[in-house]
Backbone as CSV, one residue per row, in Angstrom:
resi,resn,N_x,N_y,N_z,CA_x,CA_y,CA_z,C_x,C_y,C_z
1,MET,-8.263,55.099,-15.667,-8.676,53.743,-15.444,-10.086,53.568,-16.007
2,SER,-10.292,52.525,-16.768,-11.610,52.268,-17.331,-12.110,50.912,-16.848
3,PHE,-13.419,50.811,-16.677,-14.027,49.569,-16.235,-15.195,49.242,-17.144
4,THR,-15.172,48.048,-17.708,-16.275,47.554,-18.523,-16.548,46.118,-18.087
5,TRP,-17.595,45.547,-18.622,-17.906,44.151,-18.361,-17.525,43.316,-19.567
6,ARG,-17.102,42.103,-19.324,-16.847,41.124,-20.368,-17.859,40.009,-20.155
7,TYR,-18.626,39.688,-21.190,-19.691,38.694,-21.102,-19.286,37.432,-21.840
8,VAL,-19.586,36.275,-21.231,-19.259,34.993,-21.827,-20.520,34.136,-21.822
9,VAL,-20.838,33.553,-22.966,-21.932,32.588,-23.064,-21.296,31.215,-23.209
10,ARG,-21.536,30.357,-22.231,-20.976,29.011,-22.258,-21.773,28.120,-23.212
11,PRO,-21.201,27.018,-23.676,-21.924,26.120,-24.595,-23.237,25.586,-24.020
12,ASP,-23.330,25.454,-22.671,-24.571,24.955,-22.072,-25.634,26.038,-21.945
13,GLY,-25.312,27.273,-22.356,-26.274,28.369,-22.315,-26.157,29.244,-21.093
14,SER,-25.345,28.852,-20.101,-25.183,29.689,-18.918,-24.312,30.899,-19.264
15,LEU,-24.439,31.934,-18.441,-23.754,33.193,-18.708,-22.765,33.511,-17.605
16,CYS,-21.782,34.280,-17.952,-20.779,34.733,-17.004,-20.465,36.188,-17.324
17,ARG,-20.371,37.016,-16.283,-20.013,38.413,-16.468,-18.801,38.694,-15.591
18,VAL,-17.731,39.196,-16.208,-16.463,39.405,-15.523,-16.045,40.860,-15.697
19,GLY,-15.579,41.474,-14.620,-15.081,42.841,-14.702,-13.840,42.918,-15.563
20,ASN,-13.809,43.894,-16.475,-12.708,44.040,-17.427,-12.024,45.381,-17.161
21,LEU,-11.097,45.392,-16.214,-10.419,46.610,-15.797,-9.327,46.981,-16.790
22,ASN,-9.386,48.186,-17.305,-8.409,48.689,-18.274,-8.257,47.763,-19.475
23,SER,-9.344,47.149,-19.895,-9.381,46.272,-21.067,-8.407,45.106,-20.958
24,SER,-8.121,44.683,-19.721,-7.134,43.625,-19.514,-7.582,42.276,-20.053
25,LEU,-8.899,42.058,-20.224,-9.393,40.767,-20.699,-9.752,40.774,-22.180
26,ASP,-9.442,41.843,-22.885,-9.805,41.931,-24.296,-9.156,40.842,-25.141
27,ASN,-7.951,40.430,-24.796,-7.237,39.435,-25.592,-7.442,38.006,-25.091
28,VAL,-8.283,37.831,-24.057,-8.556,36.504,-23.505,-9.766,35.930,-24.228
29,SER,-9.661,34.692,-24.680,-10.775,34.084,-25.406,-11.902,33.716,-24.434
30,ASP,-13.108,33.524,-24.977,-14.250,33.131,-24.158,-13.990,31.785,-23.481
31,GLU,-13.324,30.868,-24.166,-13.041,29.550,-23.603,-12.119,29.668,-22.390
32,GLU,-11.104,30.545,-22.491,-10.198,30.740,-21.356,-10.922,31.373,-20.182
33,LEU,-11.808,32.337,-20.453,-12.572,32.957,-19.378,-13.509,31.955,-18.719
34,ALA,-14.130,31.093,-19.497,-15.030,30.085,-18.944,-14.258,29.127,-18.035
35,ARG,-13.010,28.836,-18.374,-12.195,27.982,-17.515,-11.807,28.692,-16.230
36,LEU,-11.595,30.009,-16.308,-11.250,30.784,-15.114,-12.438,30.916,-14.165
37,HIS,-13.651,30.948,-14.702,-14.869,31.107,-13.914,-15.781,29.912,-14.160
38,PRO,-15.480,28.772,-13.524,-16.294,27.578,-13.774,-17.713,27.755,-13.261
39,VAL,-18.636,27.032,-13.868,-20.032,27.090,-13.453,-20.189,26.516,-12.057
40,VAL,-19.592,25.352,-11.807,-19.655,24.711,-10.500,-18.226,24.589,-9.982
41,ARG,-17.984,25.193,-8.833,-16.652,25.116,-8.244,-16.501,23.798,-7.484
42,ASP,-15.272,23.397,-7.236,-15.009,22.153,-6.513,-15.700,22.185,-5.150
43,GLY,-16.388,21.095,-4.807,-17.033,20.991,-3.510,-18.385,21.673,-3.416
44,GLU,-18.798,22.390,-4.441,-20.085,23.080,-4.428,-21.030,22.397,-5.403
45,GLU,-22.276,22.419,-5.057,-23.281,21.917,-5.980,-24.152,23.097,-6.388
46,ARG,-24.370,23.237,-7.663,-25.164,24.362,-8.158,-26.642,24.084,-7.881
47,SER,-27.230,24.921,-7.074,-28.644,24.743,-6.772,-29.469,25.591,-7.730
48,ALA,-30.621,25.069,-8.068,-31.519,25.808,-8.953,-32.218,26.882,-8.120
49,TYR,-32.060,28.117,-8.536,-32.698,29.218,-7.813,-34.148,29.329,-8.247
50,GLN,-34.969,29.726,-7.291,-36.383,29.904,-7.580,-36.730,31.383,-7.500
51,CYS,-37.717,31.772,-8.298,-38.168,33.154,-8.353,-38.757,33.552,-6.999
52,SER,-38.367,34.704,-6.500,-38.885,35.187,-5.219,-40.336,35.644,-5.330
53,ARG,-40.829,35.830,-6.570,-42.199,36.300,-6.763,-43.185,35.160,-6.967
54,CYS,-42.802,34.144,-7.775,-43.763,33.086,-8.102,-43.279,31.678,-7.754
55,GLY,-42.006,31.503,-7.448,-41.497,30.202,-7.041,-41.038,29.290,-8.164
56,THR,-41.164,29.700,-9.430,-40.687,28.860,-10.535,-39.180,29.040,-10.714
57,GLY,-38.592,28.179,-11.529,-37.149,28.251,-11.769,-36.767,29.504,-12.544
58,LEU,-35.619,30.063,-12.209,-35.123,31.277,-12.864,-34.238,30.933,-14.044
59,LEU,-34.248,31.805,-15.052,-33.270,31.694,-16.135,-31.933,32.225,-15.652
60,LEU,-31.964,33.369,-14.974,-30.741,34.014,-14.495,-30.970,34.616,-13.116
61,ARG,-29.885,34.665,-12.353,-29.891,35.365,-11.062,-28.495,35.938,-10.902
62,TRP,-28.404,37.220,-10.665,-27.093,37.856,-10.509,-27.195,39.048,-9.579
63,ARG,-26.065,39.444,-9.035,-26.014,40.589,-8.117,-26.158,41.879,-8.909
64,GLY,-26.838,42.824,-8.292,-26.972,44.145,-8.889,-25.684,44.923,-8.730
65,PRO,-25.701,46.184,-9.120,-24.494,47.006,-8.998,-23.960,47.028,-7.563
66,LEU,-22.678,47.199,-7.459,-21.969,47.179,-6.184,-22.622,48.099,-5.156
67,MET,-22.725,47.623,-3.944,-23.224,48.374,-2.788,-24.732,48.621,-2.794
68,THR,-25.480,48.056,-3.737,-26.933,48.258,-3.729,-27.643,47.161,-2.960
69,GLY,-27.053,45.969,-2.875,-27.663,44.861,-2.171,-28.827,44.218,-2.915
70,VAL,-28.976,44.515,-4.192,-30.087,43.989,-4.977,-29.656,42.735,-5.718
71,TRP,-30.467,41.678,-5.604,-30.281,40.479,-6.417,-31.244,40.580,-7.575
72,MET,-30.763,40.414,-8.772,-31.600,40.514,-9.958,-31.991,39.117,-10.411
73,GLU,-33.252,38.988,-10.765,-33.779,37.706,-11.210,-34.440,37.874,-12.566
74,LEU,-34.285,36.861,-13.386,-34.965,36.843,-14.681,-35.814,35.581,-14.734
75,CYS,-37.122,35.774,-14.568,-38.069,34.675,-14.499,-38.903,34.659,-15.779
76,PRO,-38.973,33.529,-16.468,-39.743,33.483,-17.716,-41.238,33.725,-17.503
77,ALA,-41.749,33.437,-16.307,-43.178,33.650,-16.047,-43.465,35.098,-15.646
78,CYS,-42.720,35.622,-14.701,-42.989,36.964,-14.170,-42.534,38.086,-15.101
79,ASP,-41.475,37.851,-15.854,-40.882,38.913,-16.655,-41.277,38.863,-18.125
80,ALA,-42.218,38.000,-18.477,-42.604,37.855,-19.884,-43.256,39.108,-20.452
81,HIS,-43.881,39.933,-19.610,-44.569,41.136,-20.089,-43.678,42.381,-20.038
82,ARG,-42.521,42.282,-19.429,-41.625,43.422,-19.285,-40.699,43.535,-20.494
83,PRO,-40.068,44.683,-20.659,-39.053,44.792,-21.730,-37.915,43.784,-21.570
84,ALA,-37.714,43.273,-20.358,-36.679,42.259,-20.140,-36.976,40.977,-20.910
85,ALA,-38.193,40.837,-21.416,-38.553,39.648,-22.196,-37.655,39.502,-23.425
86,ARG,-37.091,40.597,-23.922,-36.139,40.493,-25.039,-34.975,39.599,-24.650
87,PHE,-34.541,39.706,-23.388,-33.466,38.874,-22.873,-33.917,37.415,-22.854
88,ILE,-35.156,37.147,-22.438,-35.675,35.780,-22.381,-35.718,35.173,-23.780
89,HIS,-36.197,35.945,-24.756,-36.251,35.451,-26.138,-34.845,35.178,-26.660
90,TRP,-33.913,36.069,-26.370,-32.529,35.883,-26.804,-31.955,34.618,-26.172
91,TYR,-32.213,34.425,-24.877,-31.665,33.300,-24.129,-32.144,31.963,-24.699
92,ARG,-33.389,31.923,-25.133,-33.966,30.682,-25.656,-33.656,30.445,-27.131
93,ASP,-33.160,31.429,-27.824,-32.880,31.316,-29.256,-31.589,30.516,-29.474
94,PRO,-31.649,29.382,-30.182,-30.428,28.601,-30.391,-29.421,29.313,-31.299
95,TYR,-29.861,30.283,-32.080,-28.964,31.013,-32.983,-28.648,32.413,-32.447
96,ARG,-28.660,32.551,-31.144,-28.470,33.872,-30.528,-27.102,34.456,-30.868
97,ASP,-27.083,35.784,-30.930,-25.858,36.517,-31.238,-25.226,36.978,-29.930
98,PRO,-24.047,36.471,-29.556,-23.419,36.874,-28.292,-23.105,38.365,-28.216
99,LYS,-23.007,39.030,-29.361,-22.691,40.462,-29.353,-23.850,41.299,-28.798
100,ALA,-25.067,40.738,-28.794,-26.235,41.456,-28.266,-26.317,41.367,-26.747
101,LEU,-25.567,40.472,-26.136,-25.672,40.226,-24.704,-25.383,41.446,-23.830
102,PRO,-24.320,42.211,-24.045,-24.073,43.356,-23.150,-25.244,44.334,-23.088
103,MET,-25.846,44.649,-24.220,-26.957,45.604,-24.214,-28.187,45.019,-23.527
104,LEU,-28.452,43.730,-23.746,-29.585,43.080,-23.082,-29.388,43.044,-21.571
105,PHE,-28.170,42.743,-21.133,-27.865,42.751,-19.707,-28.086,44.151,-19.129
106,GLU,-27.575,45.154,-19.820,-27.697,46.526,-19.330,-29.164,46.967,-19.267
107,ASP,-29.945,46.647,-20.304,-31.362,47.018,-20.313,-32.119,46.335,-19.178
108,SER,-31.852,45.053,-18.980,-32.523,44.308,-17.916,-32.118,44.843,-16.549
109,GLU,-30.839,45.147,-16.379,-30.347,45.679,-15.120,-30.953,47.047,-14.836
110,THR,-31.030,47.895,-15.844,-31.616,49.225,-15.683,-33.082,49.121,-15.280
111,GLU,-33.798,48.231,-15.946,-35.217,48.043,-15.654,-35.438,47.528,-14.225
112,THR,-34.658,46.545,-13.822,-34.795,45.975,-12.482,-34.423,46.993,-11.421
113,MET,-33.339,47.714,-11.631,-32.899,48.687,-10.635,-33.886,49.848,-10.513
114,SER,-34.509,50.244,-11.614,-35.498,51.328,-11.526,-36.717,50.877,-10.724
115,ALA,-37.052,49.571,-10.773,-38.151,49.052,-9.960,-37.812,49.112,-8.468
116,HIS,-36.508,49.126,-8.144,-36.062,49.232,-6.759,-35.781,50.688,-6.358
117,GLY,-36.086,51.626,-7.248,-35.898,53.037,-6.928,-34.556,53.623,-7.322
118,TRP,-33.745,52.890,-8.052,-32.445,53.379,-8.496,-32.558,53.865,-9.938
119,ALA,-31.696,54.794,-10.310,-31.706,55.302,-11.683,-30.280,55.589,-12.126
120,HIS,-30.042,55.404,-13.431,-28.752,55.784,-14.014,-28.699,57.298,-14.103
121,THR,-27.569,57.857,-13.798,-27.365,59.286,-13.969,-26.213,59.477,-14.939
122,PRO,-26.278,60.519,-15.730,-25.161,60.740,-16.662,-23.884,61.061,-15.895
123,GLN,-22.776,60.627,-16.460,-21.484,60.922,-15.848,-21.228,62.427,-15.913
124,PRO,-20.821,63.022,-14.801,-20.526,64.457,-14.851,-19.284,64.716,-15.695
125,GLU,-19.305,65.839,-16.373,-18.137,66.208,-17.171,-17.056,66.758,-16.250
126,ALA,-15.836,66.432,-16.568,-14.722,66.935,-15.777,-14.590,68.436,-16.015
127,PRO,-14.353,69.190,-14.950,-14.190,70.634,-15.149,-12.936,70.900,-15.971
128,PRO,-12.955,71.971,-16.761,-11.757,72.268,-17.552,-10.582,72.582,-16.631
129,SER,-9.422,72.101,-17.012,-8.249,72.346,-16.177,-7.783,73.784,-16.374
130,PRO,-7.239,74.358,-15.325,-6.750,75.740,-15.443,-5.543,75.801,-16.372
131,ALA,-5.337,76.954,-16.922,-4.182,77.152,-17.814,-2.893,76.995,-17.005
132,VAL,-1.881,76.438,-17.633,-0.595,76.233,-16.968,0.116,77.567,-16.852
133,HIS,0.595,77.845,-15.645,1.348,79.075,-15.437,2.682,78.944,-16.155
134,LEU,3.120,79.991,-16.818,4.315,79.936,-17.637,5.563,79.547,-16.852
135,ARG,5.604,79.867,-15.571,6.791,79.492,-14.780,6.864,77.991,-14.556
136,LEU,5.763,77.266,-14.769,5.771,75.817,-14.554,6.215,75.066,-15.804
137,VAL,6.319,75.770,-16.938,6.750,75.132,-18.172,8.275,75.182,-18.231
138,PRO,8.927,74.028,-18.417,10.400,74.044,-18.472,10.910,74.927,-19.604
139,ARG,12.077,75.468,-19.404,12.675,76.324,-20.423,12.920,75.541,-21.681
140,GLY,12.709,76.178,-22.798,12.925,75.567,-24.084,11.723,74.806,-24.605
141,GLU,10.674,74.740,-23.813,9.445,74.066,-24.224,8.288,75.030,-24.046
142,GLY,7.265,74.873,-24.904,6.045,75.662,-24.759,6.146,76.905,-25.425
């Protein structure tokens, strides 16, 4: 089973990140995904989030990795000096390349999570499987 993220940039500039389990969304267009994940759901009004550090409006606000309880914020005032500023420049660029979005999201997420004391660790390698005992191989094979 593999898990990746699928990123969608809507025409209004808002972003959407959807879990892509076993590449199930690879053949779904960005327009179809945007319809599946509307910006404003029925009966809800989208409120403008404010930065928890300075109180200005945020460019982005999203949940951190599962079970961490961290909300990630991207503030043009507070984050202008951080490496996350690459994301801010990309976001404001009218000719932005959507293919750069996954790496920018990952870099910003890594930077924010490290400020909260979290770190990426390399995936452990699977131990080599033991050799198959000859009695377990069906006759005529192997």
